[in-house]
Structures are given as C-alpha cells and as structure tokens.
C-alpha positions as CSV (number, residue, x, y, z in Angstrom):
1,X,118.6,98.1,100.8
2,X,122.3,98.5,100.1
3,X,124.3,101.5,101.1
4,X,125.1,102.8,97.6
5,X,121.5,103.4,96.6
6,X,119.6,106.5,97.5
7,X,116.3,105.9,99.3
8,X,112.9,107.6,98.8
9,X,109.9,107.6,101.2
10,X,106.7,107.8,99.2
11,X,103.4,108.2,101.2
12,X,100.4,106.7,99.5
13,X,102.5,104.6,97.3
14,X,100.2,101.6,96.8
15,X,97.9,103.0,94.1
16,X,97.3,105.7,91.6
17,X,99.9,108.5,91.3
18,X,101.9,107.3,94.3
19,X,102.4,103.9,92.7
20,X,103.6,105.5,89.5
21,X,106.0,107.7,91.5
22,X,107.4,104.7,93.4
23,X,108.0,102.8,90.2
24,X,109.5,105.8,88.4
25,X,111.9,106.3,91.3
26,X,112.9,102.7,91.1
27,X,113.6,103.0,87.4
28,X,116.1,105.8,88.3
29,X,117.9,103.4,90.6
30,X,116.4,104.6,93.8
31,X,115.3,102.3,96.6
32,X,111.7,102.9,97.9
33,X,109.9,102.8,101.2
34,X,106.2,103.3,100.5
35,X,103.2,103.7,102.7
36,X,99.6,102.5,102.4
37,X,96.6,103.3,104.4
38,X,94.5,100.1,104.3
39,X,95.4,98.0,101.2
40,X,98.4,96.0,102.1
41,X,97.9,93.6,99.2
42,X,98.2,96.4,96.7
43,X,101.3,97.8,98.5
44,X,102.9,94.4,98.5
45,X,102.4,94.2,94.7
46,X,104.1,97.5,94.2
47,X,107.0,96.3,96.4
48,X,107.3,93.2,94.3
49,X,107.3,95.2,91.1
50,X,110.0,97.5,92.4
51,X,112.1,94.5,93.4
52,X,111.6,93.0,89.9
53,X,113.3,96.2,88.6
54,X,116.3,95.4,90.7
55,X,115.7,97.9,93.6
56,X,115.0,97.3,97.2
57,X,111.5,98.2,98.5
58,X,109.4,97.9,101.6
59,X,105.8,99.0,102.6
60,X,104.6,100.3,105.9
61,X,101.1,101.2,107.1
62,X,100.5,104.9,107.7
63,X,97.3,106.9,108.3
64,X,98.6,110.2,106.9
65,X,96.0,112.2,108.8
66,X,96.9,110.7,112.3
67,X,99.8,112.8,113.6
68,X,99.9,110.9,116.8
69,X,101.0,107.8,114.9
70,X,104.0,109.4,113.2
71,X,106.5,108.7,115.9
72,X,105.7,105.0,115.8
73,X,105.8,105.0,112.1
74,X,109.3,106.5,112.0
75,X,110.5,104.0,114.6
76,X,109.4,101.2,112.4
77,X,110.8,102.7,109.2
78,X,114.1,103.7,110.6
79,X,114.6,100.3,112.4
80,X,114.1,98.6,109.0
81,X,116.5,101.0,107.3
82,X,119.1,100.5,109.9
83,X,118.9,96.7,109.6
84,X,118.8,96.7,105.8
85,X,121.0,99.7,104.8
86,X,123.1,100.3,107.9
87,X,121.6,103.7,108.5
88,X,118.3,105.2,109.7
89,X,118.5,107.9,107.1
90,X,116.8,108.3,103.7
91,X,117.2,110.9,101.0
92,X,113.9,111.9,99.5
93,X,110.5,112.5,101.1
94,X,107.5,112.5,98.7
95,X,104.3,113.7,100.5
96,X,101.7,112.2,98.1
97,X,99.1,110.5,100.3
98,X,95.6,112.0,99.9
99,X,91.9,111.6,99.6
100,X,89.4,113.5,97.5
101,X,86.7,115.9,98.9
102,X,84.1,117.1,96.5
103,X,81.5,119.3,98.2
104,X,80.1,122.8,97.4
105,X,81.5,125.4,99.7
106,X,78.1,126.1,101.3
107,X,77.6,122.4,102.1
108,X,81.1,121.4,103.3
109,X,80.8,120.1,106.9
110,X,83.3,120.8,109.7
111,X,83.9,117.0,109.9
112,X,84.7,116.8,106.2
113,X,87.0,119.9,106.5
114,X,88.9,118.5,109.5
115,X,89.4,115.1,108.0
116,X,90.8,116.7,104.8
117,X,92.9,119.2,106.7
118,X,94.5,116.4,108.8
119,X,95.6,114.5,105.7
120,X,96.4,117.3,103.3
121,X,98.0,119.9,105.4
122,X,98.5,119.1,109.1
123,X,99.8,115.6,108.2
124,X,102.2,116.9,105.6
125,X,103.4,119.6,108.0
126,X,104.2,117.2,110.9
127,X,105.3,114.2,108.9
128,X,107.9,116.4,107.2
129,X,108.9,117.9,110.6
130,X,109.3,114.4,112.1
131,X,111.2,113.2,109.1
132,X,113.9,115.9,109.3
133,X,116.3,114.0,111.7
134,X,116.4,111.1,109.3
135,X,116.5,113.1,106.0
136,X,120.0,113.2,104.7
137,X,121.7,116.6,104.0
138,X,121.5,117.3,100.3
139,X,118.1,115.5,100.2
140,X,114.9,116.5,98.6
141,X,111.3,117.1,99.7
142,X,108.6,116.9,97.1
143,X,105.0,117.9,98.1
144,X,102.1,116.9,95.8
145,X,99.7,119.7,95.4
146,X,97.1,120.2,92.7
147,X,96.2,122.4,89.8
148,X,93.2,123.2,91.9
149,X,95.4,125.5,94.0
150,X,95.8,127.8,90.9
151,X,92.4,127.4,89.1
152,X,89.0,126.8,90.6
153,X,86.5,124.0,89.9
154,X,83.3,124.3,92.0
155,X,83.2,121.7,94.7
156,X,86.9,121.8,95.6
157,X,87.1,124.8,97.9
158,X,88.5,122.9,100.9
159,X,90.8,120.6,99.0
160,X,92.1,123.3,96.7
161,X,92.8,125.8,99.5
162,X,94.6,123.1,101.6
163,X,96.8,122.4,98.6
164,X,97.5,126.1,98.3
165,X,98.7,126.0,101.9
166,X,101.0,123.2,101.1
167,X,102.5,125.2,98.3
168,X,103.3,128.1,100.6
169,X,104.7,125.7,103.2
170,X,107.0,124.3,100.6
171,X,108.6,127.7,100.0
172,X,109.2,128.0,103.7
173,X,110.8,124.5,103.8
174,X,113.1,125.5,100.9
175,X,114.1,128.6,102.8
176,X,114.6,127.0,106.2
177,X,116.3,123.8,105.1
178,X,118.6,125.3,102.5
179,X,121.4,125.4,105.0
180,X,121.3,121.6,104.9
181,X,121.3,121.5,101.2
182,X,117.8,120.1,101.2
183,X,115.6,121.3,98.2
184,X,111.8,121.4,98.5
185,X,109.5,121.6,95.6
186,X,105.8,121.2,94.6
187,X,104.5,119.0,91.9
188,X,100.9,120.1,91.0
189,X,99.1,117.6,88.8
190,X,96.1,118.5,86.8
191,X,93.2,116.2,86.4
192,X,94.4,112.6,86.1
193,X,92.7,109.3,85.2
194,X,93.1,107.3,88.4
195,X,90.8,105.8,91.0
196,X,91.2,109.1,93.0
197,X,87.8,110.4,94.1
198,X,86.0,107.3,93.0
199,X,87.7,107.5,89.6
200,X,85.4,110.2,88.4
201,X,87.9,111.9,86.0
202,X,88.6,108.5,84.5
203,X,85.1,107.1,84.4
204,X,82.8,110.1,83.7
205,X,83.1,110.6,79.9
206,X,81.4,114.0,79.9
207,X,83.8,115.3,82.6
208,X,86.8,113.7,80.9
209,X,85.9,115.3,77.5
210,X,85.3,118.7,79.2
211,X,88.7,118.7,80.9
212,X,90.4,117.6,77.7
213,X,88.7,120.5,75.8
214,X,90.2,123.0,78.4
215,X,93.7,121.5,78.1
216,X,96.2,122.8,75.5
217,X,97.5,119.3,74.7
218,X,93.9,118.0,74.3
219,X,93.6,115.2,76.7
220,X,93.3,114.3,80.4
221,X,96.4,113.4,82.3
222,X,97.6,109.8,83.0
223,X,99.7,108.5,86.0
224,X,102.6,108.1,83.7
225,X,102.6,111.8,83.1
226,X,103.4,112.5,86.8
227,X,105.7,109.9,88.2
228,X,108.6,110.7,86.0
229,X,108.5,114.4,87.0
230,X,108.7,113.4,90.7
231,X,111.6,111.0,89.9
232,X,113.4,113.7,87.9
233,X,113.3,116.1,90.9
234,X,115.2,113.4,92.9
235,X,118.1,113.3,90.4
236,X,121.3,115.2,90.3
237,X,120.1,117.1,87.2
238,X,117.4,118.8,89.3
239,X,119.8,120.0,92.0
240,X,119.2,123.7,91.3
241,X,115.4,123.6,91.3
242,X,114.2,124.8,94.7
243,X,111.1,126.4,96.1
244,X,109.3,125.9,92.9
245,X,105.8,124.8,91.9
246,X,105.8,122.6,88.8
247,X,102.3,122.2,87.4
248,X,102.0,119.0,85.3
249,X,98.6,119.5,83.6
250,X,99.2,119.5,79.9
251,X,98.4,123.2,79.9
252,X,94.9,123.5,81.3
253,X,93.4,127.0,81.7
254,X,96.4,128.8,80.1
C-alpha cells in the first residue's frame, strides 16, 4: 500500500455485498483491507481482483462477533499497514460483516439472539471503538443496516431491531466524532440477490417476485446496486453527508 492512496477496512469483504463494496472502493482508487470469517480462498480471490484493478489489498481473518479477538486483529492489521504504507492508520471503516437470522418472534431463542447481537450490534460498537485510534481525522465510518429497520417482514424481529440500534448508534458516532472531521453514515440495503441467508431472496422465485412487486422500480436489488453507494460515501463529493441513513432499496414500501 502506498502512502498516496486512501485505505478502507471492509468487514465481511470476501463475498456478497462486502465483496462488491471492496471492488467498488478499489475502482475509486482506494486501497482495501478486507476481513473474512472462514473462507480464506474467497477472500484471496477478492484481494487478487482488487490488485488487478491496480490497488493494494490484503485480507485478515475476523470473527465480527468475538469482541475479545479485536485487539489482536488490529495488531495484525496495523502492523501490516505500517510495513506496507508507513503508517498504522486507515481512512474508512465499513462495518458490513453479518449473518442472517430468520425466526418468528415467538420462537427466537436466547442463543440465536445473543449470536446475532454479538455480530450485528455489540461487534459493530466495539470494533468501531477499537478502530478510533487508527482512523485518520477526516475519515468516514459507514455502517450497513437494513431496510428491515424501517419496514417489517415477519421473521426478522431480532435482526431488524439490531439494525435499528446500529442506525441510532451511527447518529451518535457522527455527533461525537465530528470534532475529528469524521463523518458517520448508514447504508440500508433492501432485499438483495446474494447468498445471504442461504440465498433465499435470490433462489426463491415466489419471494423474489413478491419483493419485486412491492418495489417501485419493479425488481429485487443486486450487489452492484449497493457497492457504489458505499464507495461514493468515501469520496470527497460526499464530505457533507453526515449522520444520515441512506436506504438503497429501489423504493420498497413507499
């Protein structure tokens, strides 16, 4: 990583939306550090793809729900950055890593709840906190939430409410980090065709058609609909956007 390029840290960057975000950032001339939970091969493919675009990239393992691992994670990342870029710091933090939880409210177990909470809220809270010493002044934080924090689909009570918590947290980040020139925003995708949640939006034609029928633009979202919005929020043109929730859903439930 050379010193002239800005650097983004993207959690969950080996697949789905995170992969698209990482590649979109690279196309904007931004170097990328991405994380993966278990699939190193896929992460390495994304790194190679970013390098083929002329940007620097590296992948590190991270369990986004295991707060006790975060100090070691940042030791590894910052040592890499210091060696390759001459500084431990980076410019953009994109909290994207996540898993699906589909369960009716009445049947959601405490174990399911705790696992989701650790990844989708507690992990975001403390990974961001631990990133602050290494996040450059004037940087950006982008938290990935969900349309499910605004509208309700049965079976997403835990997931949707945790994404709602992330949206509130983001406003506090914007407020408290403004003195450092750091902007914090939320990108809230609608339903997207990826392997997320076993790929059910992508592979269940009845569900796909139903969501498309509820959406003003008449289709389900694709990863390419999301990554460019995240990349835009890391550009100079987006400097005055702060504390905002940007839903990227094609106009569902308007």
